[in-house]
KEDRENPA-513246 format. One record per atom (N, C-alpha, C): x, y, z; residue number from 1; residue in one letter; atom name. Coordinates in pm, 1 decimal. Each point is the difference from the previous one (the first is absolute). Layout:
+----------+----------+----------+-----+----+----+
!       xx !       yy !       zz !   i ! aa ! at !
+----------+----------+----------+-----+----+----+
!        X !        Y !        Z ! NUM !  A ! CA !
...
+----------+----------+----------+-----+----+----+
! end
This chain:
+----------+----------+----------+-----+----+----+
!       xx !       yy !       zz !   i ! aa ! at !
+----------+----------+----------+-----+----+----+
!     85.4 !   -117.5 !      0.0 !   1 !  M !  N !
!    -85.4 !    117.5 !      0.0 !   1 !  M ! CA !
!     89.6 !    123.3 !      0.0 !   1 !  M !  C !
!    -17.1 !     82.8 !   -101.9 !   2 !  S !  N !
!     80.1 !    120.4 !    -12.3 !   2 !  S ! CA !
!    -90.8 !    120.8 !    -11.9 !   2 !  S !  C !
!     11.1 !     92.2 !     94.6 !   3 !  I !  N !
!    -81.0 !    120.9 !      0.6 !   3 !  I ! CA !
!     90.1 !    118.5 !    -29.2 !   3 !  I !  C !
!    -41.1 !     81.5 !    -94.5 !   4 !  N !  N !
!     73.7 !    121.4 !    -31.8 !   4 !  N ! CA !
!    -54.8 !    111.0 !     88.9 !   4 !  N !  C !
!     73.1 !     31.8 !    106.9 !   5 !  L !  N !
!    -45.3 !     98.9 !     97.4 !   5 !  L ! CA !
!    -14.3 !    138.1 !    -62.5 !   5 !  L !  C !
!     87.3 !     34.2 !    -92.4 !   6 !  L !  N !
!    -12.1 !    129.6 !    -66.8 !   6 !  L ! CA !
!   -131.4 !      9.0 !    -77.1 !   6 !  L !  C !
!    -37.3 !   -106.4 !    -68.2 !   7 !  A !  N !
!   -126.7 !     -2.2 !    -73.9 !   7 !  A ! CA !
!   -118.1 !     14.4 !     96.2 !   7 !  A !  C !
!      7.7 !    -64.0 !    115.5 !   8 !  V !  N !
!   -106.6 !     10.3 !    100.7 !   8 !  V ! CA !
!    -10.8 !    143.3 !     50.7 !   8 !  V !  C !
!    113.6 !     63.7 !     23.1 !   9 !  I !  N !
!     -0.8 !    139.4 !     47.9 !   9 !  I ! CA !
!    -56.7 !     92.9 !   -107.1 !   9 !  I !  C !
!     38.2 !    -20.9 !   -124.6 !  10 !  V !  N !
!    -55.4 !     80.0 !   -110.2 !  10 !  V ! CA !
!   -151.2 !    -19.8 !     -6.9 !  10 !  V !  C !
!    -44.1 !   -123.6 !     10.9 !  11 !  C !  N !
!   -144.5 !    -29.4 !      1.0 !  11 !  C ! CA !
!    -69.1 !     74.0 !    114.3 !  11 !  C !  C !
!     61.6 !     -1.7 !    115.0 !  12 !  T !  N !
!    -58.7 !     64.2 !    118.0 !  12 !  T ! CA !
!    -25.8 !    147.5 !    -26.0 !  12 !  T !  C !
!    100.7 !     71.3 !    -44.5 !  13 !  F !  N !
!    -15.9 !    143.8 !    -20.4 !  13 !  F ! CA !
!    -89.9 !     31.6 !   -119.2 !  13 !  F !  C !
!     11.2 !    -78.2 !   -106.5 !  14 !  A !  N !
!    -85.3 !     23.8 !   -117.4 !  14 !  A ! CA !
!   -146.7 !    -24.5 !     34.1 !  14 !  A !  C !
!    -28.8 !   -109.0 !     70.7 !  15 !  A !  N !
!   -138.7 !    -30.8 !     38.1 !  15 !  A ! CA !
!    -52.9 !    102.6 !     99.6 !  15 !  A !  C !
!     84.5 !     45.9 !     90.9 !  16 !  F !  N !
!    -40.3 !    102.7 !     96.3 !  16 !  F ! CA !
!    -39.3 !    128.8 !    -71.7 !  16 !  F !  C !
!     81.8 !     42.3 !    -95.2 !  17 !  V !  N !
!    -28.9 !    123.0 !    -75.6 !  17 !  V ! CA !
!   -127.6 !    -17.2 !    -82.4 !  17 !  V !  C !
!    -12.4 !   -112.0 !    -69.7 !  18 !  L !  N !
!   -119.1 !    -24.1 !    -82.4 !  18 !  L ! CA !
!   -126.1 !     -3.9 !     86.0 !  18 !  L !  C !
!      7.4 !    -64.0 !    114.8 !  19 !  S !  N !
!   -113.4 !     -6.2 !     91.5 !  19 !  S ! CA !
!    -36.0 !    138.4 !     52.9 !  19 !  S !  C !
!    100.9 !     80.9 !     29.1 !  20 !  T !  N !
!    -24.0 !    137.3 !     46.4 !  20 !  T ! CA !
!    -73.0 !     80.4 !   -106.2 !  20 !  T !  C !
!     42.9 !    -11.5 !   -123.7 !  21 !  V !  N !
!    -66.3 !     69.9 !   -110.3 !  21 !  V ! CA !
!   -143.2 !    -50.5 !    -15.3 !  21 !  V !  C !
!    -19.6 !   -129.8 !     12.7 !  22 !  W !  N !
!   -133.5 !    -60.8 !     -9.7 !  22 !  W ! CA !
!    -94.6 !     63.8 !    101.5 !  22 !  W !  C !
!     43.7 !      4.1 !    124.9 !  23 !  Y !  N !
!    -87.5 !     53.5 !    104.6 !  23 !  Y ! CA !
!    -12.7 !    152.1 !     -7.1 !  23 !  Y !  C !
!    100.2 !     68.7 !    -49.8 !  24 !  M !  N !
!    -13.3 !    145.3 !    -19.6 !  24 !  M ! CA !
!   -104.3 !     27.5 !   -108.5 !  24 !  M !  C !
!      2.7 !    -81.0 !   -104.6 !  25 !  T !  N !
!    -94.6 !     15.8 !   -110.3 !  25 !  T ! CA !
!   -142.9 !    -28.8 !     43.8 !  25 !  T !  C !
!    -16.9 !   -100.2 !     83.9 !  26 !  L !  N !
!   -133.4 !    -42.4 !     43.7 !  26 !  L ! CA !
!    -33.6 !     49.8 !    140.6 !  26 !  L !  C !
!     75.9 !     94.9 !     48.9 !  27 !  G !  N !
!    -16.0 !     48.2 !    136.7 !  27 !  G ! CA !
!   -136.4 !     57.3 !     31.1 !  27 !  G !  C !
!    -54.6 !     77.9 !    -90.2 !  28 !  K !  N !
!   -131.4 !     60.2 !     25.1 !  28 !  K ! CA !
!   -108.5 !   -106.4 !      8.8 !  28 !  K !  C !
!      3.8 !    -95.3 !    -90.9 !  29 !  T !  N !
!    -99.0 !   -108.1 !      1.2 !  29 !  T ! CA !
!     13.9 !    -82.1 !    126.6 !  29 !  T !  C !
!    123.1 !    -36.2 !     35.3 !  30 !  R !  N !
!     24.0 !    -79.1 !    120.6 !  30 !  R ! CA !
!    -47.2 !     74.8 !    124.3 !  30 !  R !  C !
!     33.2 !    127.2 !      9.1 !  31 !  A !  N !
!    -41.0 !     79.9 !    116.0 !  31 !  A ! CA !
!   -151.9 !      6.1 !     12.0 !  31 !  A !  C !
!    -67.0 !     19.4 !   -113.2 !  32 !  A !  N !
!   -146.4 !      6.7 !      1.8 !  32 !  A ! CA !
!    -59.7 !   -132.8 !     46.3 !  32 !  A !  C !
!     55.8 !   -111.1 !    -46.8 !  33 !  L !  N !
!    -50.7 !   -132.0 !     38.4 !  33 !  L ! CA !
!     22.0 !    -28.7 !    148.8 !  33 !  L !  C !
!    106.8 !     57.6 !     54.6 !  34 !  L !  N !
!     31.0 !    -20.1 !    141.9 !  34 !  L ! CA !
!    -60.6 !    108.2 !     88.8 !  34 !  L !  C !
!    -63.8 !    100.2 !    -62.4 !  35 !  G !  N !
!    -57.9 !    108.9 !     77.7 !  35 !  G ! CA !
!    104.4 !     92.2 !     59.2 !  35 !  G !  C !
!    113.8 !     13.4 !    -67.9 !  36 !  L !  N !
!    108.7 !     85.9 !     48.3 !  36 !  L ! CA !
!     -6.5 !    136.3 !    -66.6 !  36 !  L !  C !
!     47.1 !     99.2 !     69.8 !  37 !  D !  N !
!     10.9 !    135.2 !    -54.1 !  37 !  D ! CA !
!    143.5 !     19.0 !    -49.0 !  37 !  D !  C !
!     16.3 !     17.5 !   -130.2 !  38 !  L !  N !
!    134.9 !     13.9 !    -55.8 !  38 !  L ! CA !
!     73.2 !    121.6 !     54.8 !  38 !  L !  C !
!    -74.4 !    102.1 !     38.4 !  39 !  Q !  N !
!     64.0 !    119.8 !     55.0 !  39 !  Q ! CA !
!     66.5 !    -30.2 !    134.6 !  39 !  Q !  C !
!    -53.4 !    -96.6 !     72.6 !  40 !  Q !  N !
!     55.0 !    -34.5 !    130.5 !  40 !  Q ! CA !
!    100.1 !   -114.6 !     -7.4 !  40 !  Q !  C !
!      8.3 !    -64.8 !   -114.6 !  41 !  E !  N !
!     95.6 !   -108.8 !    -16.9 !  41 !  E ! CA !
!    141.4 !     55.7 !      6.9 !  41 !  E !  C !
!     81.7 !    -65.0 !     74.9 !  42 !  R !  N !
!    139.7 !     40.6 !     12.4 !  42 !  R ! CA !
!     86.5 !    -92.8 !    -82.5 !  42 !  R !  C !
!    119.6 !     45.6 !    -23.3 !  43 !  R !  N !
!     97.5 !    -87.4 !    -66.2 !  43 !  R ! CA !
!     26.7 !   -119.8 !     91.3 !  43 !  R !  C !
!     33.3 !   -112.0 !    -58.7 !  44 !  P !  N !
!     28.7 !   -117.8 !     83.4 !  44 !  P ! CA !
!    116.4 !     28.4 !     96.0 !  44 !  P !  C !
!     -8.8 !    -57.9 !    116.1 !  45 !  R !  N !
!    108.6 !     13.5 !     97.2 !  45 !  R ! CA !
!    121.9 !    -75.9 !    -50.3 !  45 !  R !  C !
!    120.1 !     46.2 !     34.7 !  46 !  P !  N !
!    121.7 !    -68.7 !    -46.2 !  46 !  P ! CA !
!      2.0 !   -149.1 !     34.5 !  46 !  P !  C !
!    -48.5 !    -36.1 !    119.8 !  47 !  Q !  N !
!      1.8 !   -142.0 !     36.6 !  47 !  Q ! CA !
!    -95.4 !    -80.9 !    -87.3 !  47 !  Q !  C !
!   -109.3 !     60.6 !    -46.3 !  48 !  N !  N !
!    -90.5 !    -71.1 !    -90.7 !  48 !  N ! CA !
!     65.2 !    -20.3 !   -136.5 !  48 !  N !  C !
!     74.9 !     98.6 !    -44.1 !  49 !  I !  N !
!     72.2 !    -13.5 !   -127.0 !  49 !  I ! CA !
!    102.9 !   -112.6 !     10.6 !  49 !  I !  C !
!     73.4 !     -3.1 !    110.8 !  50 !  L !  N !
!     99.4 !   -106.3 !     19.6 !  50 !  L ! CA !
!    -66.5 !   -137.0 !      8.4 !  50 !  L !  C !
!   -112.8 !     -8.0 !     68.4 !  51 !  L !  N !
!    -71.8 !   -127.9 !      8.4 !  51 !  L ! CA !
!    -51.6 !    -43.5 !   -136.6 !  51 !  L !  C !
!    -45.6 !     93.9 !    -79.1 !  52 !  E !  N !
!    -47.2 !    -35.1 !   -134.5 !  52 !  E ! CA !
!    116.3 !    -46.7 !    -87.2 !  52 !  E !  C !
!    114.2 !     63.7 !     12.5 !  53 !  L !  N !
!    118.8 !    -46.6 !    -73.2 !  53 !  L ! CA !
!     37.9 !   -141.2 !     45.1 !  53 !  L !  C !
!     -8.2 !    -27.1 !    129.6 !  54 !  L !  N !
!     29.8 !   -134.2 !     50.7 !  54 !  L ! CA !
!    -99.7 !   -101.7 !    -54.3 !  54 !  L !  C !
!   -128.5 !     33.9 !      2.1 !  55 !  R !  N !
!   -102.8 !    -90.0 !    -54.8 !  55 !  R ! CA !
!     27.3 !    -30.2 !   -147.2 !  55 !  R !  C !
!     35.4 !    103.0 !    -75.2 !  56 !  T !  N !
!     25.2 !    -16.6 !   -143.1 !  56 !  T ! CA !
!    127.4 !    -81.0 !    -23.3 !  56 !  T !  C !
!    101.2 !     21.9 !     83.8 !  57 !  F !  N !
!    122.6 !    -79.4 !     -9.5 !  57 !  F ! CA !
!    -30.4 !   -147.9 !     24.0 !  57 !  F !  C !
!    -79.9 !    -29.5 !    102.6 !  58 !  I !  N !
!    -35.7 !   -138.7 !     30.6 !  58 !  I ! CA !
!    -76.4 !    -61.8 !   -117.4 !  58 !  I !  C !
!    -92.7 !     75.8 !    -57.7 !  59 !  L !  N !
!    -74.7 !    -48.0 !   -116.9 !  59 !  L ! CA !
!     95.1 !    -34.9 !   -114.4 !  59 !  L !  C !
!     90.9 !     91.6 !    -32.4 !  60 !  A !  N !
!     94.2 !    -22.9 !   -110.0 !  60 !  A ! CA !
!     93.9 !   -116.6 !     31.0 !  60 !  A !  C !
!     44.0 !    -10.4 !    125.0 !  61 !  L !  N !
!     90.2 !   -108.1 !     38.6 !  61 !  L ! CA !
!    -69.2 !   -135.7 !    -10.1 !  61 !  L !  C !
!   -121.7 !     -9.9 !     51.7 !  62 !  I !  N !
!    -73.0 !   -127.3 !     -7.5 !  62 !  I ! CA !
!    -27.5 !    -36.8 !   -145.9 !  62 !  I !  C !
!    -35.7 !     99.3 !    -80.4 !  63 !  F !  N !
!    -21.7 !    -24.6 !   -143.1 !  63 !  F ! CA !
!    128.9 !    -55.1 !    -61.6 !  63 !  F !  C !
!    113.2 !     62.9 !     31.1 !  64 !  A !  N !
!    129.0 !    -44.6 !    -55.5 !  64 !  A ! CA !
!     33.8 !   -141.9 !     45.8 !  64 !  A !  C !
!    -29.8 !    -31.9 !    125.3 !  65 !  I !  N !
!     27.3 !   -135.0 !     51.3 !  65 !  I ! CA !
!    -84.4 !   -102.7 !    -75.1 !  65 !  I !  C !
!   -129.7 !     28.1 !    -13.4 !  66 !  I !  N !
!    -88.0 !    -94.1 !    -71.0 !  66 !  I ! CA !
!     45.1 !    -14.9 !   -144.8 !  66 !  I !  C !
!     30.8 !    111.8 !    -65.4 !  67 !  L !  N !
!     43.5 !     -4.6 !   -139.7 !  67 !  L ! CA !
!    128.2 !    -80.3 !    -14.7 !  67 !  L !  C !
!     93.2 !     15.1 !     94.4 !  68 !  S !  N !
!    127.1 !    -72.4 !     -9.5 !  68 !  S ! CA !
!    -18.1 !   -150.4 !     19.8 !  68 !  S !  C !
!   -107.9 !    -38.3 !     67.2 !  69 !  E !  N !
!    -25.3 !   -142.4 !     23.0 !  69 !  E ! CA !
!    -74.0 !    -66.7 !   -116.0 !  69 !  E !  C !
!    -49.4 !     79.4 !    -93.7 !  70 !  L !  N !
!    -64.9 !    -55.7 !   -117.9 !  70 !  L ! CA !
!    105.8 !    -50.5 !    -96.8 !  70 !  L !  C !
!    -37.2 !    -95.6 !    -82.5 !  71 !  K !  N !
!     93.8 !    -50.6 !   -101.0 !  71 !  K ! CA !
!     23.4 !    103.7 !   -108.6 !  71 !  K !  C !
!    -95.2 !     90.2 !    -16.5 !  72 !  D !  N !
!      6.5 !    102.9 !   -104.2 !  72 !  D ! CA !
!    -15.1 !    136.5 !     66.9 !  72 !  D !  C !
!    101.4 !     82.9 !    -12.0 !  73 !  S !  N !
!     -7.7 !    133.9 !     58.9 !  73 !  S ! CA !
!      0.4 !    107.8 !   -108.6 !  73 !  S !  C !
!    -51.0 !    -36.4 !   -117.9 !  74 !  S !  N !
!     -5.7 !     93.8 !   -111.4 !  74 !  S ! CA !
!   -100.6 !    110.9 !     29.0 !  74 !  S !  C !
!     -2.2 !     98.5 !    -85.9 !  75 !  L !  N !
!    -95.7 !    109.7 !     13.2 !  75 !  L ! CA !
!   -142.7 !    -53.8 !     -4.5 !  75 !  L !  C !
!    -26.2 !    -90.0 !    -91.4 !  76 !  H !  N !
!   -133.8 !    -59.2 !    -13.3 !  76 !  H ! CA !
!    -41.3 !    -71.1 !    129.4 !  76 !  H !  C !
!     88.9 !    -81.1 !     54.3 !  77 !  A !  N !
!    -28.7 !    -72.8 !    123.8 !  77 !  A ! CA !
!    -19.8 !     96.6 !    116.1 !  77 !  A !  C !
!     78.1 !    106.0 !      2.0 !  78 !  S !  N !
!    -10.6 !     99.4 !    106.2 !  78 !  S ! CA !
!   -135.1 !     71.9 !     -4.4 !  78 !  S !  C !
!    -43.7 !     36.6 !   -119.7 !  79 !  I !  N !
!   -130.5 !     66.2 !    -14.3 !  79 !  I ! CA !
!   -112.8 !    -94.6 !     40.5 !  79 !  I !  C !
!      9.5 !   -126.2 !    -40.9 !  80 !  L !  N !
!   -101.2 !    -98.3 !     41.5 !  80 !  L ! CA !
!     -2.2 !    -17.0 !    152.0 !  80 !  L !  C !
!    116.0 !     -0.2 !     62.3 !  81 !  L !  N !
!      6.6 !     -9.8 !    144.9 !  81 !  L ! CA !
!    -67.6 !    121.6 !     63.6 !  81 !  L !  C !
!     28.7 !    117.7 !    -52.4 !  82 !  G !  N !
!    -62.8 !    121.2 !     52.5 !  82 !  G ! CA !
!   -151.4 !     -3.9 !    -10.1 !  82 !  G !  C !
!    -50.5 !    -44.5 !   -113.9 !  83 !  L !  N !
!   -145.3 !    -11.6 !    -17.6 !  83 !  L ! CA !
!    -60.2 !   -101.0 !     97.0 !  83 !  L !  C !
!     67.3 !   -111.2 !     14.2 !  84 !  R !  N !
!    -50.8 !   -104.2 !     90.8 !  84 !  R ! CA !
!      1.1 !     46.6 !    144.9 !  84 !  R !  C !
!    106.7 !     66.7 !     39.7 !  85 !  L !  N !
!      6.7 !     51.1 !    136.6 !  85 !  L ! CA !
!   -108.2 !    104.4 !     24.7 !  85 !  L !  C !
!    -23.1 !     86.8 !    -99.0 !  86 !  W !  N !
!   -103.2 !    102.9 !     14.7 !  86 !  W ! CA !
!   -138.4 !    -63.5 !     13.4 !  86 !  W !  C !
!    -28.1 !    -98.1 !    -84.3 !  87 !  L !  N !
!   -130.3 !    -67.8 !      8.0 !  87 !  L ! CA !
!    -15.8 !    -76.0 !    131.2 !  87 !  L !  C !
!    105.3 !    -65.5 !     44.5 !  88 !  A !  N !
!     -8.7 !    -84.7 !    119.2 !  88 !  A ! CA !
!     -8.6 !     79.3 !    129.5 !  88 !  A !  C !
!     56.4 !    119.2 !      2.2 !  89 !  F !  N !
!      5.5 !     71.6 !    126.8 !  89 !  F ! CA !
!    -74.5 !    133.5 !     -2.0 !  89 !  F !  C !
!     53.4 !    107.3 !    -58.4 !  90 !  P !  N !
!    -73.2 !    127.3 !      8.3 !  90 !  P ! CA !
!   -141.8 !     -7.8 !    -55.8 !  90 !  P !  C !
!    -16.6 !    -61.4 !   -116.1 !  91 !  F !  N !
!   -133.9 !     -6.3 !    -60.0 !  91 !  F ! CA !
!    -97.0 !    -75.2 !     90.9 !  91 !  F !  C !
!     42.3 !   -114.8 !     48.2 !  92 !  I !  N !
!    -86.8 !    -81.4 !     85.6 !  92 !  I ! CA !
!    -28.0 !     71.2 !    132.4 !  92 !  I !  C !
!    100.9 !     56.0 !     62.0 !  93 !  L !  N !
!    -19.2 !     70.0 !    127.5 !  93 !  L ! CA !
!    -90.2 !    122.3 !    -15.4 !  93 !  L !  C !
!     24.5 !     78.2 !   -103.5 !  94 !  L !  N !
!    -79.0 !    122.3 !    -18.2 !  94 !  L ! CA !
!   -143.5 !    -30.5 !    -42.2 !  94 !  L !  C !
!    -19.7 !   -101.9 !    -81.3 !  95 !  S !  N !
!   -138.2 !    -35.3 !    -35.8 !  95 !  S ! CA !
!    -74.5 !    -51.2 !    122.9 !  95 !  S !  C !
!     69.6 !    -68.8 !     88.6 !  96 !  G !  N !
!    -60.9 !    -44.3 !    125.6 !  96 !  G ! CA !
!    -39.2 !    116.9 !     88.2 !  96 !  G !  C !
!     82.8 !    104.3 !      0.6 !  97 !  S !  N !
!    -33.5 !    117.7 !     81.5 !  97 !  S ! CA !
!   -124.2 !     70.6 !    -54.6 !  97 !  S !  C !
!    -20.5 !     -5.9 !   -130.4 !  98 !  V !  N !
!   -121.0 !     57.2 !    -60.0 !  98 !  V ! CA !
!   -121.1 !    -85.2 !     38.3 !  98 !  V !  C !
!     13.7 !   -130.4 !    -12.1 !  99 !  M !  N !
!   -111.3 !    -90.9 !     29.3 !  99 !  M ! CA !
!    -39.6 !      1.4 !    147.0 !  99 !  M !  C !
!     97.9 !     -6.8 !     88.6 ! 100 !  W !  N !
!    -29.5 !    -24.7 !    141.0 ! 100 !  W ! CA !
!      6.5 !    124.4 !     87.8 ! 100 !  W !  C !
!     82.6 !     97.5 !    -35.6 ! 101 !  D !  N !
!     18.5 !    117.1 !     86.2 ! 101 !  D ! CA !
!    -60.1 !    127.0 !    -57.0 ! 101 !  D !  C !
!    -69.8 !    -14.1 !   -111.8 ! 102 !  K !  N !
!    -67.2 !    114.2 !    -63.0 ! 102 !  K ! CA !
!     96.5 !    111.5 !    -41.3 ! 102 !  K !  C !
!    124.0 !    -38.0 !    -31.7 ! 103 !  V !  N !
!     94.9 !     97.3 !    -54.0 ! 103 !  V ! CA !
!    -51.6 !     42.7 !   -136.4 ! 103 !  V !  C !
!     -3.2 !    130.8 !    -27.6 ! 104 !  P !  N !
!    -47.7 !     44.0 !   -131.3 ! 104 !  P ! CA !
!     81.9 !    -62.2 !   -113.8 ! 104 !  P !  C !
!    -70.1 !    -45.0 !   -103.4 ! 105 !  R !  N !
!     68.9 !    -64.0 !   -113.0 ! 105 !  R ! CA !
!    106.4 !     89.0 !    -60.4 ! 105 !  R !  C !
!    -32.2 !    128.6 !    -14.1 ! 106 !  K !  N !
!     98.6 !     91.6 !    -59.3 ! 106 !  K ! CA !
!    128.4 !      4.8 !     82.3 ! 106 !  K !  C !
!    -14.1 !     -3.3 !    132.2 ! 107 !  L !  N !
!    118.2 !      2.5 !     86.0 ! 107 !  L ! CA !
!     81.1 !   -129.0 !    -17.8 ! 107 !  L !  C !
!    -68.3 !   -112.4 !     -6.1 ! 108 !  A !  N !
!     68.8 !   -127.0 !    -22.1 ! 108 !  A ! CA !
!     70.1 !     -1.1 !   -135.8 ! 108 !  A !  C !
!    -64.7 !     57.3 !   -100.8 ! 109 !  V !  N !
!     61.3 !      6.4 !   -133.6 ! 109 !  V ! CA !
!    124.5 !     88.3 !      2.9 ! 109 !  V !  C !
!     -6.0 !    110.2 !     73.7 ! 110 !  I !  N !
!    118.1 !     87.1 !     12.1 ! 110 !  I ! CA !
!    116.1 !    -78.6 !     60.9 ! 110 !  I !  C !
!    -25.7 !    -69.2 !    109.9 ! 111 !  H !  N !
!    106.3 !    -77.7 !     65.8 ! 111 !  H ! CA !
!     45.7 !   -117.5 !    -86.7 ! 111 !  H !  C !
!    -95.2 !    -67.8 !    -64.1 ! 112 !  A !  N !
!     36.5 !   -112.9 !    -87.4 ! 112 !  A ! CA !
!     85.9 !     48.3 !   -116.9 ! 112 !  A !  C !
!    -33.3 !    117.2 !    -53.1 ! 113 !  G !  N !
!     79.1 !     56.5 !   -108.5 ! 113 !  G ! CA !
!    141.2 !     32.2 !     43.8 ! 113 !  G !  C !
!     12.8 !     52.4 !    119.9 ! 114 !  D !  N !
!    132.8 !     28.9 !     54.8 ! 114 !  D ! CA !
!     81.8 !   -128.1 !      9.9 ! 114 !  D !  C !
!    -59.9 !   -105.4 !     55.1 ! 115 !  W !  N !
!     70.0 !   -127.5 !     11.1 ! 115 !  W ! CA !
!     35.6 !    -56.3 !   -137.5 ! 115 !  W !  C !
!    -91.1 !     14.9 !    -94.8 ! 116 !  F !  N !
!     25.3 !    -51.5 !   -134.4 ! 116 !  F ! CA !
!    120.6 !     69.2 !    -63.5 ! 116 !  F !  C !
!      1.2 !    133.1 !      5.3 ! 117 !  I !  N !
!    111.9 !     70.7 !    -64.6 ! 117 !  I ! CA !
!    131.7 !    -25.1 !     72.8 ! 117 !  I !  C !
!     -4.8 !    -13.0 !    133.5 ! 118 !  K !  N !
!    123.3 !    -31.3 !     73.5 ! 118 !  K ! CA !
!     53.2 !   -137.3 !    -40.7 ! 118 !  K !  C !
!    -87.8 !    -98.5 !      0.5 ! 119 !  L !  N !
!     44.7 !   -134.8 !    -34.2 ! 119 !  L ! CA !
!     47.3 !     -9.9 !   -144.6 ! 119 !  L !  C !
!    -67.2 !     69.2 !    -90.8 ! 120 !  M !  N !
!     42.5 !     -4.5 !   -140.5 ! 120 !  M ! CA !
!    133.7 !     71.7 !    -18.5 ! 120 !  M !  C !
!     19.8 !    110.4 !     69.5 ! 121 !  L !  N !
!    128.1 !     70.4 !     -9.2 ! 121 !  L ! CA !
!    112.5 !    -87.3 !     55.4 ! 121 !  L !  C !
!    -23.1 !    -60.9 !    114.7 ! 122 !  I !  N !
!     99.6 !    -90.0 !     57.6 ! 122 !  I ! CA !
!     27.7 !   -115.7 !    -95.1 ! 122 !  I !  C !
!   -105.9 !    -56.0 !    -58.3 ! 123 !  A !  N !
!     16.3 !   -110.6 !    -96.8 ! 123 !  A ! CA !
!     83.8 !     44.5 !   -119.5 ! 123 !  A !  C !
!    -28.7 !    117.6 !    -51.8 ! 124 !  L !  N !
!     75.7 !     50.4 !   -116.0 ! 124 !  L ! CA !
!    146.7 !     21.2 !     32.3 ! 124 !  L !  C !
!     25.4 !     61.0 !    115.4 ! 125 !  I !  N !
!    139.4 !     27.3 !     36.5 ! 125 !  I ! CA !
!     75.3 !   -129.7 !     26.8 ! 125 !  I !  C !
!    -55.8 !    -86.5 !     84.3 ! 126 !  L !  N !
!     71.1 !   -124.0 !     33.6 ! 126 !  L ! CA !
!      9.9 !    -94.5 !   -118.8 ! 126 !  L !  C !
!   -104.4 !     -4.7 !    -82.7 ! 127 !  G !  N !
!      3.5 !    -87.6 !   -115.6 ! 127 !  G ! CA !
!     94.8 !     47.2 !   -109.0 ! 127 !  G !  C !
!     26.3 !    129.6 !     -2.3 ! 128 !  S !  N !
!     91.2 !     56.5 !   -100.2 ! 128 !  S ! CA !
!    144.6 !      5.5 !     47.9 ! 128 !  S !  C !
!     20.3 !     -4.8 !    129.9 ! 129 !  W !  N !
!    131.8 !     19.3 !     59.9 ! 129 !  W ! CA !
!     77.8 !   -131.0 !     -1.4 ! 129 !  W !  C !
!     89.0 !    -11.6 !    -94.2 ! 130 !  H !  N !
!     83.8 !   -122.3 !     -5.4 ! 130 !  H ! CA !
!    144.7 !     40.1 !    -11.0 ! 130 !  H !  C !
+----------+----------+----------+-----+----+----+
! end
């Protein structure tokens, strides 16, 4: 098992930036769905930013570990892994929150979209990095 730590770190920062742009773009919709006032919303606290970077690093690292254990670590295999992971976890968890916890569908779609783009970006970077 060989993990390219530099590729994982690149994935971490790239996915963090892409996710930040995603939520900045959909911020008004998300705030409305959560009943938040955007005027009172503050910038994230530094410790929350660090925790999000850690979460994203763990995601990229686990993805890299799973990909390295496959017989095929090509770009195609990496993208398929990303799709499968998204369907098996974020999609299933978020659809359950809509069904059972009455989470608004639009909010679940916003979060599912974030997970999708993060996983696809990680898949593209790790699958291309040889």
